[in-house]
C-alpha positions as CSV (number, residue, x, y, z in Angstrom):
1,X,-2.4,62.4,-1.1
2,X,-1.3,60.8,-4.4
3,X,1.9,59.6,-2.9
4,X,-0.1,57.9,0.0
5,X,-2.4,56.2,-2.5
6,X,0.7,55.0,-4.5
7,X,2.2,53.5,-1.3
8,X,-1.1,51.8,-0.4
9,X,-1.4,50.3,-3.9
10,X,2.2,49.0,-3.7
11,X,1.4,47.3,-0.5
12,X,-1.8,45.8,-1.7
13,X,0.0,44.5,-4.8
14,X,2.9,43.0,-2.9
15,X,0.9,41.0,-0.4
16,X,-0.8,38.8,-2.9
17,X,2.4,38.3,-4.8
18,X,4.0,37.3,-1.4
19,X,1.3,34.9,-0.5
20,X,1.2,33.5,-4.0
21,X,4.8,32.3,-3.4
22,X,3.7,30.2,-0.6
23,X,0.6,29.1,-2.4
24,X,2.7,28.0,-5.4
25,X,5.1,26.1,-3.2
26,X,2.2,24.4,-1.4
27,X,0.6,23.5,-4.7
28,X,3.8,22.0,-6.0
29,X,4.0,20.0,-2.6
30,X,0.5,18.7,-2.9
31,X,1.3,17.2,-6.3
32,X,4.4,15.4,-5.2
33,X,2.8,12.1,-5.9
34,X,2.3,12.9,-9.6
35,X,6.0,13.7,-10.1
36,X,8.7,13.7,-7.4
37,X,10.4,16.6,-9.1
38,X,7.4,18.7,-7.9
39,X,8.7,18.0,-4.3
40,X,12.1,19.1,-5.3
41,X,10.8,22.4,-6.9
42,X,8.7,23.0,-3.7
43,X,11.8,22.5,-1.5
44,X,13.7,25.1,-3.6
45,X,10.9,27.5,-3.3
46,X,10.6,27.0,0.4
47,X,14.2,27.5,0.8
48,X,14.1,30.8,-1.2
49,X,11.2,32.0,0.9
50,X,13.1,31.1,4.1
51,X,15.8,33.4,3.0
52,X,13.5,36.3,2.4
53,X,12.4,36.0,6.1
54,X,14.4,37.7,8.7
55,X,17.4,35.8,9.9
56,X,16.6,33.8,13.0
57,X,12.9,34.6,12.8
58,X,10.0,32.2,13.6
59,X,8.9,32.6,10.1
60,X,12.1,31.5,8.6
61,X,12.0,28.5,10.9
62,X,8.6,27.5,9.6
63,X,9.7,27.7,6.0
64,X,12.8,25.6,6.8
65,X,10.5,22.9,8.2
66,X,8.6,22.9,5.0
67,X,11.8,22.7,3.0
68,X,13.2,19.8,5.0
69,X,10.1,17.8,4.6
70,X,9.9,18.4,0.9
71,X,13.5,17.4,0.5
72,X,12.9,14.1,2.5
73,X,10.2,13.1,0.1
74,X,12.3,13.9,-2.9
75,X,15.5,12.1,-1.7
76,X,13.6,9.1,-0.3
77,X,11.4,8.5,-3.3
78,X,14.2,9.0,-5.8
79,X,15.8,5.8,-7.3
80,X,19.2,7.5,-7.7
81,X,21.6,6.7,-4.9
82,X,23.7,9.8,-5.4
83,X,20.5,11.9,-5.1
84,X,19.6,10.2,-1.9
85,X,23.0,10.9,-0.4
86,X,23.1,14.5,-1.5
87,X,19.7,15.6,-0.6
88,X,19.2,13.6,2.6
89,X,22.5,15.4,3.7
90,X,21.1,18.8,2.7
91,X,17.8,18.0,4.4
92,X,19.5,17.2,7.7
93,X,21.4,20.6,7.6
94,X,18.2,22.5,6.9
95,X,16.5,20.7,9.7
96,X,19.3,21.7,12.1
97,X,19.0,25.4,11.0
98,X,15.3,25.1,12.1
99,X,16.3,23.5,15.4
100,X,18.4,26.6,16.2
101,X,15.6,28.9,15.4
102,X,12.9,27.1,17.4
103,X,15.3,26.4,20.4
104,X,15.9,30.2,20.6
105,X,12.1,30.8,20.5
106,X,11.4,28.3,23.2
107,X,9.1,26.3,20.9
108,X,9.6,22.7,22.1
109,X,7.1,21.2,19.6
110,X,8.7,22.5,16.6
111,X,12.2,21.9,18.0
112,X,11.3,18.3,18.4
113,X,9.8,18.3,14.9
114,X,13.0,19.7,13.5
115,X,15.0,17.0,15.3
116,X,12.8,14.3,13.9
117,X,13.5,15.5,10.3
118,X,17.2,15.8,11.0
119,X,17.0,12.2,12.3
120,X,14.9,11.0,9.4
121,X,17.3,12.3,6.8
122,X,20.4,11.1,8.7
123,X,18.9,7.7,9.0
124,X,18.2,7.4,5.2
125,X,21.5,9.0,4.5
126,X,23.1,6.2,6.4
127,X,21.2,3.5,4.4
128,X,22.3,5.1,1.3
129,X,25.9,5.1,2.3
130,X,26.1,1.6,3.8
131,X,26.4,0.1,7.2
132,X,29.9,1.5,7.9
133,X,28.9,5.1,7.4
134,X,25.7,4.3,9.5
135,X,27.8,3.1,12.4
136,X,29.9,6.2,12.5
137,X,26.7,8.3,12.8
138,X,24.9,6.2,15.5
139,X,26.0,8.7,18.2
140,X,24.6,11.7,16.3
141,X,21.4,9.9,15.5
142,X,20.9,9.0,19.1
143,X,21.3,12.6,19.9
144,X,18.6,13.7,17.5
145,X,16.3,11.0,18.8
146,X,16.9,11.9,22.4
147,X,16.1,15.5,21.7
148,X,12.8,14.5,20.3
149,X,11.8,13.0,23.6
150,X,13.5,15.7,25.6
151,X,11.2,18.3,23.9
152,X,8.1,16.2,24.6
153,X,7.8,15.3,20.9
154,X,7.4,11.5,21.1
155,X,3.9,11.5,19.7
156,X,4.6,13.8,16.9
157,X,4.0,12.5,13.4
158,X,2.2,9.4,14.6
159,X,4.9,8.4,17.0
160,X,7.9,9.3,14.7
161,X,10.2,8.9,17.8
162,X,9.4,5.2,18.0
163,X,9.9,4.8,14.2
164,X,13.4,6.4,14.4
165,X,14.7,4.6,17.5
166,X,13.0,1.4,16.7
167,X,14.4,1.3,13.1
168,X,17.9,2.2,14.5
169,X,17.8,-0.7,17.0
170,X,16.3,-3.1,14.4
171,X,19.0,-2.4,11.7
172,X,22.1,-2.1,13.9
173,X,24.1,-5.4,14.6
174,X,24.5,-6.7,18.1
175,X,25.4,-5.4,20.6
176,X,24.3,-1.9,19.5
177,X,21.1,-3.3,18.1
178,X,18.1,-4.7,20.0
179,X,15.3,-6.3,18.0
180,X,13.3,-7.0,21.1
181,X,13.2,-3.3,22.1
182,X,12.6,-2.5,18.4
183,X,9.5,-4.7,18.5
184,X,8.3,-3.0,21.7
185,X,8.5,0.4,20.1
186,X,7.0,-0.6,16.9
187,X,4.1,-2.2,18.7
188,X,3.5,1.0,20.8
189,X,3.6,3.2,17.7
190,X,1.3,0.9,15.8
191,X,-1.3,0.5,18.7
192,X,-1.2,4.1,19.5
193,X,-2.1,5.3,16.0
194,X,-4.7,2.8,14.8
195,X,-7.4,4.1,12.4
196,X,-10.4,2.3,13.7
197,X,-12.1,2.2,10.3
198,X,-9.3,0.3,8.7
199,X,-7.8,-1.7,11.7
200,X,-4.2,-0.6,11.1
201,X,-2.0,2.5,11.9
202,X,-2.8,5.7,10.1
203,X,0.9,5.9,9.2
204,X,2.1,3.3,6.7
205,X,5.6,2.9,8.1
206,X,4.1,2.1,11.5
207,X,2.4,-1.0,9.9
208,X,5.6,-1.9,7.9
209,X,8.0,-1.6,10.8
210,X,5.7,-3.4,13.2
211,X,5.2,-6.3,10.6
212,X,9.0,-6.5,10.0
213,X,9.7,-6.7,13.8
214,X,6.9,-9.5,14.0
215,X,8.4,-11.5,11.3
216,X,11.9,-11.2,12.9
217,X,10.2,-12.5,16.2
218,X,8.6,-15.4,14.3
219,X,5.0,-14.1,14.3
220,X,4.4,-14.1,10.6
221,X,0.7,-14.6,10.9
222,X,0.0,-11.3,12.7
223,X,2.4,-9.6,10.3
224,X,0.7,-10.9,7.3
225,X,-2.7,-9.7,8.8
226,X,-1.5,-6.3,9.3
227,X,0.2,-6.0,5.9
228,X,-2.9,-7.3,4.0
229,X,-5.3,-4.9,5.7
230,X,-2.8,-2.1,4.9
231,X,-2.3,-3.0,1.1
232,X,-6.1,-3.3,0.6
233,X,-6.8,0.4,1.6
234,X,-8.1,2.4,-1.2
235,X,-10.1,5.2,0.6
236,X,-6.9,7.4,1.1
237,X,-8.9,10.5,2.0
238,X,-10.4,8.8,5.1
239,X,-7.2,6.9,5.9
240,X,-4.8,9.8,6.0
241,X,-5.5,12.5,3.6
242,X,-2.3,14.4,4.3
243,X,0.0,11.4,3.3
244,X,-1.7,10.0,0.3
245,X,1.5,9.8,-1.9
246,X,3.5,8.4,1.0
247,X,0.8,5.9,1.8
248,X,0.8,4.6,-1.7
249,X,4.6,4.2,-1.8
250,X,4.4,2.4,1.6
251,X,1.8,0.1,0.3
252,X,4.2,-1.0,-2.5
253,X,6.8,-1.8,0.2
254,X,4.2,-3.7,2.2
255,X,3.3,-5.8,-0.9
256,X,6.9,-6.8,-1.4
257,X,7.0,-8.0,2.2
258,X,3.8,-10.0,1.7
259,X,5.3,-11.8,-1.3
260,X,8.0,-13.2,1.1
261,X,5.5,-14.5,3.6
């Protein structure tokens, strides 16, 4: 009887400790806007938690998704070019590990989501490494983007598919690039995700990318209107409570665009 009680006590003690690890990682992630190293610490913790899960398990895949997102924020927000290169590459590799797990599980949504993060990391890695490196990775980037659509994930993350493909087409030189198609994709992503209370997309990058495509097409008036509405948002909870740090960073980018109009 004493042995049984001891076993039960051990189980009861271990469960809170296990959940606290995830809670601590989540707490670090939620404070990423206060210090970007919190995002890095969260990514390391999620990576450690992933390794404690059974190899190939759904739970490991979920932890890897959390890790790759945290790595993206850390690398994207960092001002150090070498940090961007290193951790966007690492984030892509983590996302591809998640792809393999969710594919084997037959989970289309999380497979598409994993491909999105692989593409997002690769796109930013290309920017950090320059146009030549980006050109060498176009085929891989298109593969990731196509797999988002193939797994019915086009609307995930506020039309993240449109952002990845549209940005690729906008940035690439002719004949690989296509600013007209980039504008169509940006417009669709923007109009499909409008927060009616604020009159702009709930995702800051949808506003920025649409505005940049409009500027390239000569429609500076509409671009200025969209950017002005976006930068004036202060009620972040009602706008997009899950992306408050990202929204503030994107508003700073929007302000820079407005200065040139």
